[in-house]
BAVO-355924 format. One line per field, with one value per atom (N, C-alpha, C): residue in three letters; atom name; x, y, z. Coordinates in pm, 1 decimal, m for minus. Each point is the difference from the previous one (the first is absolute). Layout:
<rs>
type	ALA / ...
atom	CA / ...
x	X / ...
y	Y / ...
z	Z / ...
</rs>
This chain:
<rs>
type	MET / MET / MET / ASN / ASN / ASN / PRO / PRO / PRO / ALA / ALA / ALA / VAL / VAL / VAL / GLY / GLY / GLY / ILE / ILE / ILE / LEU / LEU / LEU / GLU / GLU / GLU / VAL / VAL / VAL / TYR / TYR / TYR / GLY / GLY / GLY / LEU / LEU / LEU / VAL / VAL / VAL / CYS / CYS / CYS / ALA / ALA / ALA / PHE / PHE / PHE / LEU / LEU / LEU / ALA / ALA / ALA / ALA / ALA / ALA / ASP / ASP / ASP / ALA / ALA / ALA / GLY / GLY / GLY / CYS / CYS / CYS / LYS / LYS / LYS / ALA / ALA / ALA / ALA / ALA / ALA / ASP / ASP / ASP / VAL / VAL / VAL / THR / THR / THR / LEU / LEU / LEU / GLU / GLU / GLU / ASN / ASN / ASN / PHE / PHE / PHE / ASP / ASP / ASP / LYS / LYS / LYS / ASN / ASN / ASN / LYS / LYS / LYS / PRO / PRO / PRO / ALA / ALA / ALA / ASN / ASN / ASN / ALA / ALA / ALA / ASP / ASP / ASP / SER / SER / SER / LEU / LEU / LEU / PRO / PRO / PRO / VAL / VAL / VAL / PRO / PRO / PRO / LEU / LEU / LEU / LEU / LEU / LEU / VAL / VAL / VAL / THR / THR / THR / ILE / ILE / ILE / LYS / LYS / LYS / PHE / PHE / PHE / ARG / ARG / ARG / GLY / GLY / GLY / SER / SER / SER / VAL / VAL / VAL / ALA / ALA / ALA / ASP / ASP / ASP / VAL / VAL / VAL / GLU / GLU / GLU / ALA / ALA / ALA / ALA / ALA / ALA / MET / MET / MET / GLU / GLU / GLU / ALA / ALA / ALA / ALA / ALA / ALA / MET / MET / MET / GLU / GLU / GLU / THR / THR / THR / ALA / ALA / ALA / LYS / LYS / LYS / GLY / GLY / GLY / LEU / LEU / LEU / THR / THR / THR / GLY / GLY / GLY / ILE / ILE / ILE / VAL / VAL / VAL / GLN / GLN / GLN / HIS / HIS / HIS / HIS / HIS / HIS / ILE / ILE / ILE / ILE / ILE / ILE / PRO / PRO / PRO / ASN / ASN / ASN / PRO / PRO / PRO / THR / THR / THR / ASP / ASP / ASP / ASP / ASP / ASP / THR / THR / THR / CYS / CYS / CYS / LYS / LYS / LYS / MET / MET / MET / LEU / LEU / LEU / LYS / LYS / LYS / ILE / ILE / ILE / SER / SER / SER / ALA / ALA / ALA / PHE / PHE / PHE / ASP / ASP / ASP / LYS / LYS / LYS / LYS / LYS / LYS
atom	N / CA / C / N / CA / C / N / CA / C / N / CA / C / N / CA / C / N / CA / C / N / CA / C / N / CA / C / N / CA / C / N / CA / C / N / CA / C / N / CA / C / N / CA / C / N / CA / C / N / CA / C / N / CA / C / N / CA / C / N / CA / C / N / CA / C / N / CA / C / N / CA / C / N / CA / C / N / CA / C / N / CA / C / N / CA / C / N / CA / C / N / CA / C / N / CA / C / N / CA / C / N / CA / C / N / CA / C / N / CA / C / N / CA / C / N / CA / C / N / CA / C / N / CA / C / N / CA / C / N / CA / C / N / CA / C / N / CA / C / N / CA / C / N / CA / C / N / CA / C / N / CA / C / N / CA / C / N / CA / C / N / CA / C / N / CA / C / N / CA / C / N / CA / C / N / CA / C / N / CA / C / N / CA / C / N / CA / C / N / CA / C / N / CA / C / N / CA / C / N / CA / C / N / CA / C / N / CA / C / N / CA / C / N / CA / C / N / CA / C / N / CA / C / N / CA / C / N / CA / C / N / CA / C / N / CA / C / N / CA / C / N / CA / C / N / CA / C / N / CA / C / N / CA / C / N / CA / C / N / CA / C / N / CA / C / N / CA / C / N / CA / C / N / CA / C / N / CA / C / N / CA / C / N / CA / C / N / CA / C / N / CA / C / N / CA / C / N / CA / C / N / CA / C / N / CA / C / N / CA / C / N / CA / C / N / CA / C / N / CA / C / N / CA / C / N / CA / C / N / CA / C / N / CA / C / N / CA / C / N / CA / C / N / CA / C / N / CA / C / N / CA / C / N / CA / C / N / CA / C / N / CA / C
x	1224.7 / 30.5 / 72.5 / 112.2 / 80.4 / m41.8 / 12.6 / m30.1 / 90.2 / m50.9 / 78.0 / 122.5 / 99.5 / 119.2 / 28.6 / 29.2 / 45.0 / 144.9 / 82.5 / 143.8 / 36.6 / 54.6 / 36.6 / 145.1 / 82.9 / 141.1 / 22.4 / 59.8 / 22.6 / 145.4 / 36.8 / 134.3 / 2.7 / 71.3 / 26.2 / m97.3 / 52.0 / m77.0 / m106.0 / 30.6 / m98.7 / m119.5 / 25.7 / m107.8 / m82.8 / 65.3 / m70.7 / m91.5 / 48.3 / m83.5 / m121.6 / 22.0 / m111.3 / m100.6 / 48.8 / m89.5 / m77.2 / 67.0 / m66.6 / m107.8 / 29.4 / m96.8 / m123.3 / 22.0 / m112.4 / m83.7 / 65.8 / m72.2 / m82.4 / 56.6 / m71.8 / m117.6 / 12.0 / m110.2 / m111.0 / 33.7 / m96.7 / m84.2 / 46.4 / m69.7 / 28.0 / m79.0 / 13.2 / 104.6 / 127.0 / 111.5 / 95.8 / 84.1 / 110.2 / 129.8 / 108.5 / 131.2 / 79.8 / 70.2 / 104.0 / 128.8 / 107.3 / 129.6 / 41.9 / 55.5 / 63.9 / 121.6 / 44.1 / 123.7 / 83.7 / 129.7 / 88.3 / 91.3 / 48.3 / 92.8 / 86.5 / 129.4 / 90.8 / 59.6 / m55.1 / 45.8 / 140.2 / 58.9 / 136.2 / 9.7 / m109.0 / 1.8 / m54.0 / 12.4 / m58.1 / 41.0 / 124.0 / 47.6 / m71.1 / m59.6 / m69.0 / m149.5 / m48.8 / m142.2 / m29.7 / m127.2 / m36.1 / 33.5 / m16.6 / 36.4 / 64.6 / 114.4 / 73.2 / m57.2 / m117.1 / m59.8 / m141.4 / m30.5 / m135.1 / m68.1 / m123.8 / m75.8 / m130.2 / m35.1 / m122.8 / m101.1 / m119.1 / m113.9 / m90.4 / m53.7 / m86.9 / m130.4 / m109.9 / m132.9 / m72.5 / m81.3 / m82.4 / m144.1 / m93.1 / m141.6 / m82.4 / m125.4 / m83.3 / 56.2 / m36.3 / 49.4 / m39.3 / m125.0 / m46.0 / 76.3 / 23.4 / 74.3 / 145.9 / 61.1 / 139.2 / 9.7 / m95.6 / 0.4 / m10.1 / m89.5 / m15.7 / 126.6 / 58.8 / 122.8 / 113.6 / 12.5 / 106.6 / m18.0 / m122.4 / m27.2 / 42.9 / m38.5 / 36.9 / 150.8 / 60.5 / 144.8 / 77.2 / m44.7 / 68.6 / m12.3 / m115.7 / m18.2 / 96.0 / 14.5 / 93.2 / 143.4 / 38.5 / 137.9 / 36.7 / m94.8 / 26.1 / 36.1 / m59.4 / 28.9 / 129.0 / 61.6 / 125.3 / 114.4 / 59.7 / 115.9 / m36.1 / m120.7 / m44.6 / m16.6 / m54.2 / m33.5 / 93.7 / 45.2 / 82.2 / m90.5 / m79.2 / m90.5 / m118.9 / m106.9 / m116.4 / m76.7 / m51.4 / m76.1 / m99.6 / m111.0 / m97.1 / m15.5 / 7.1 / m22.5 / m132.2 / m106.7 / m132.3 / m9.3 / 62.6 / m7.8 / 137.1 / 92.2 / 135.6 / 1.8 / 93.1 / 16.0 / 55.8 / m8.6 / 55.5 / 150.3 / 69.6 / 144.9 / 30.7 / m81.1 / 18.5 / m21.5 / m100.5 / m27.4 / 118.9 / 64.8 / 119.5 / 110.8 / 15.6 / 105.3 / m25.0 / m126.2 / m32.1 / 59.1 / 28.5 / 54.3 / 149.3 / 67.6 / 144.0 / 29.1 / 101.8 / 35.7 / 149.9 / 61.9 / 141.6 / 25.5 / m103.6 / 17.3 / 40.4 / m27.4 / 38.3 / 148.5 / 67.1 / 142.0 / 85.9 / 112.4 / 92.4 / 115.6
y	7452.4 / 139.7 / 7.6 / 67.4 / 12.1 / 122.0 / m7.8 / 116.7 / 117.0 / 118.4 / 121.1 / 3.6 / 75.9 / 20.5 / 149.8 / 44.0 / 137.1 / m4.8 / 78.5 / 0.3 / 139.2 / 5.4 / 127.2 / m7.9 / 87.8 / 4.1 / 119.3 / m28.2 / 102.7 / m1.3 / 102.8 / 8.8 / m68.1 / m110.2 / m62.8 / m108.2 / m93.2 / m115.6 / 37.0 / 90.1 / 40.4 / 64.6 / 88.3 / 62.7 / m106.4 / m98.9 / m106.2 / m78.3 / m34.4 / m73.8 / 82.1 / 126.3 / 83.8 / 24.3 / 21.6 / 21.7 / m128.3 / m113.9 / m127.3 / m27.4 / 28.1 / m18.4 / 87.3 / 125.4 / 91.3 / m49.7 / m46.6 / m50.4 / m123.1 / m90.6 / m123.4 / 27.4 / 102.0 / 36.0 / 73.6 / 64.8 / 80.6 / m80.5 / m118.4 / m76.1 / m148.4 / m77.6 / m146.0 / m40.4 / 11.7 / m32.4 / m94.7 / m62.9 / m79.9 / 62.0 / m38.2 / 49.7 / m109.3 / 37.0 / m85.5 / 34.0 / m71.8 / 29.1 / 143.4 / 66.0 / 129.9 / m23.8 / 103.7 / m7.0 / 121.6 / m7.9 / 111.9 / 32.3 / 121.4 / 47.4 / 108.0 / m11.7 / 105.4 / 61.0 / 112.2 / 60.1 / 59.7 / 25.8 / 56.0 / 134.2 / 77.9 / 131.4 / m6.4 / m113.0 / m21.5 / 105.8 / 46.7 / 98.9 / 133.5 / 29.1 / 127.7 / m9.4 / m118.2 / m20.7 / 24.3 / 26.3 / 19.1 / m122.7 / m118.3 / m127.6 / m82.5 / m64.1 / m65.2 / m132.2 / m39.8 / m125.2 / 26.5 / m45.7 / 8.4 / m134.5 / 3.0 / m121.9 / 6.0 / m111.7 / m9.5 / m85.1 / 57.9 / m67.6 / m45.0 / m121.6 / m52.6 / m49.6 / 72.1 / m36.7 / m81.3 / m99.3 / m77.5 / 0.4 / 9.0 / m5.1 / 52.0 / 34.1 / 59.8 / 138.6 / 50.8 / 132.8 / 103.9 / m2.7 / 98.0 / m12.4 / m122.9 / m18.6 / 41.9 / m32.5 / 40.4 / 152.4 / 64.7 / 147.2 / 58.5 / m55.6 / 49.7 / m25.0 / m117.8 / m31.9 / 92.6 / 20.8 / 87.5 / 142.7 / 47.8 / 136.1 / 14.2 / m96.5 / 4.1 / m13.7 / m90.4 / m21.4 / 123.6 / 61.3 / 118.7 / 117.3 / 14.5 / 106.5 / m19.4 / m123.6 / m30.4 / 27.1 / m48.1 / 16.1 / 147.1 / 79.2 / 143.8 / 68.2 / m46.1 / 58.2 / m50.7 / m97.3 / m56.1 / 40.3 / m95.1 / 30.2 / 30.0 / m37.0 / 36.0 / m115.1 / 35.6 / m95.0 / 20.4 / m110.0 / 5.6 / m14.3 / m108.2 / m26.4 / m80.1 / 2.0 / m83.3 / m31.1 / m122.9 / m43.4 / m106.5 / m8.3 / m107.4 / m72.2 / m132.2 / m83.4 / m72.8 / 36.5 / m57.9 / m150.6 / m51.5 / m142.6 / m46.8 / m24.1 / m38.5 / m135.8 / m15.3 / m127.6 / m104.6 / m125.5 / m107.7 / 19.3 / 45.1 / 22.5 / 113.3 / 104.2 / 109.2 / m51.4 / m82.8 / m57.8 / m82.2 / m72.8 / m75.7 / 94.2 / 111.9 / 96.1 / 66.2 / 8.8 / 60.6 / m78.8 / m126.5 / m86.4 / 21.7 / 60.7 / 20.8 / 111.8 / m20.7 / 100.0 / m1.4 / 115.5 / 10.5 / m19.3 / 4.1 / m28.2 / m145.8 / m85.0 / m140.7 / m20.0 / 99.2 / m9.0 / 27.6 / m68.1 / 21.4 / 86.0
z	m4284.4 / 29.6 / 134.8 / 2.4 / 121.6 / 80.5 / 133.9 / 82.4 / m38.1 / 18.3 / m27.8 / 90.2 / m42.2 / 82.4 / 7.8 / 119.2 / 21.6 / 41.8 / m66.1 / 26.8 / 50.5 / 119.7 / 62.9 / 45.0 / m53.2 / 37.3 / 91.6 / 117.1 / 101.3 / 44.7 / 76.2 / 56.3 / 136.5 / 11.6 / 128.9 / 41.7 / 78.6 / 44.0 / 103.3 / 90.4 / 100.9 / m68.5 / m94.2 / m76.3 / m72.0 / m57.3 / m71.6 / 93.7 / 118.5 / 94.9 / 43.1 / 30.1 / 44.4 / m112.1 / m120.4 / m114.6 / m32.6 / 3.5 / m26.8 / 104.7 / 124.1 / 107.4 / m22.3 / m35.4 / m26.7 / m117.1 / m105.0 / m116.7 / 31.4 / 77.4 / 35.1 / 93.8 / 83.0 / 89.4 / m74.3 / m111.2 / m74.5 / m97.7 / m38.1 / m104.7 / 14.4 / m71.5 / 0.9 / m103.8 / 38.7 / m89.5 / 70.8 / m79.5 / 53.1 / m51.2 / 64.2 / m39.8 / m68.2 / m104.8 / m56.3 / 75.0 / m28.9 / 62.5 / m29.0 / 101.0 / m23.4 / m88.8 / m68.6 / m75.5 / 36.2 / m23.1 / 34.1 / m116.5 / 3.7 / m101.5 / 63.2 / m18.8 / 44.7 / m126.4 / m44.2 / m125.2 / 11.7 / m113.4 / m5.4 / 72.7 / m2.7 / 65.0 / 143.0 / 65.9 / 132.8 / 101.1 / m6.8 / 97.5 / m10.8 / m113.7 / m17.3 / 31.2 / 38.1 / 29.0 / 147.7 / 33.2 / 141.2 / 85.2 / m55.9 / 62.5 / m111.4 / 24.3 / m110.3 / m50.2 / 45.8 / m43.8 / m49.7 / m120.7 / m53.6 / 23.4 / 46.0 / 27.0 / m77.9 / m63.3 / m77.8 / 74.3 / 19.3 / 61.6 / m113.8 / 9.6 / m106.8 / 61.4 / m25.5 / 47.7 / m106.3 / 40.9 / m93.1 / 46.9 / m95.3 / 32.7 / m116.3 / 26.3 / m104.0 / m33.1 / m114.7 / m39.5 / 104.8 / 44.4 / 98.9 / 131.5 / 44.9 / 124.7 / m14.5 / m111.7 / m21.6 / m6.4 / m65.3 / m4.6 / 140.6 / 82.8 / 137.0 / 82.4 / m14.9 / 72.8 / m41.4 / m129.7 / m50.3 / 52.7 / 1.0 / 48.3 / 146.7 / 83.0 / 141.8 / 19.1 / m73.9 / 11.5 / m45.2 / m108.7 / m50.3 / 97.7 / 60.9 / 98.9 / 116.7 / 44.8 / 109.1 / m42.9 / m117.8 / m47.9 / m19.4 / m48.4 / m19.2 / 131.0 / 110.0 / 130.6 / 62.3 / m63.8 / 50.9 / m93.1 / m66.9 / m84.8 / m145.0 / m43.8 / m134.1 / m96.6 / m115.6 / m105.9 / m118.1 / m57.3 / m120.4 / m122.9 / m3.9 / m112.1 / 50.1 / m80.2 / 32.3 / m128.0 / m8.1 / m117.9 / 42.8 / m73.2 / 18.4 / m133.0 / 4.1 / m118.4 / 24.3 / m71.8 / 26.1 / m23.2 / m102.9 / m32.5 / m48.5 / 94.0 / m41.2 / m70.4 / m90.9 / m69.5 / 96.5 / m39.4 / 82.3 / 20.5 / m104.5 / 11.8 / 97.7 / m1.2 / 95.2 / 141.6 / 18.5 / 133.0 / 50.0 / m87.9 / 38.6 / 46.4 / m70.0 / 34.3 / 135.3 / 42.3 / 128.9 / 116.1 / m20.9 / 105.5 / 22.2 / m96.0 / 9.1 / 100.7 / 80.7 / 100.5 / 25.1 / m2.3 / 31.5 / 149.5 / 81.4 / 143.4 / 20.2 / m98.8 / 7.8 / m24.2 / m57.2 / m32.7 / 123.0 / 7.0 / 112.4 / m41.3
</rs>
């Protein structure tokens, strides 16, 4: 059984760092690599870069981390989407390691 994963997509890297910090302080979770996306409509967004935060841990800890991170993000640039996967498959866990920040 794999640890739960919480996926939170926010506007901007600063928001992502602050939200991730709040989530990690609120619960016993670890972070996977951040990911980024610059959508086609980037110019119409509050910040032109979307960043995905990925928390790992028990379901209860991921829920607590997500709650704290979302509260922080709401006070900054905002939330795009959020989801919790209680028991991700092995293939999903492999995909969590992929990050566009690794691309040049």
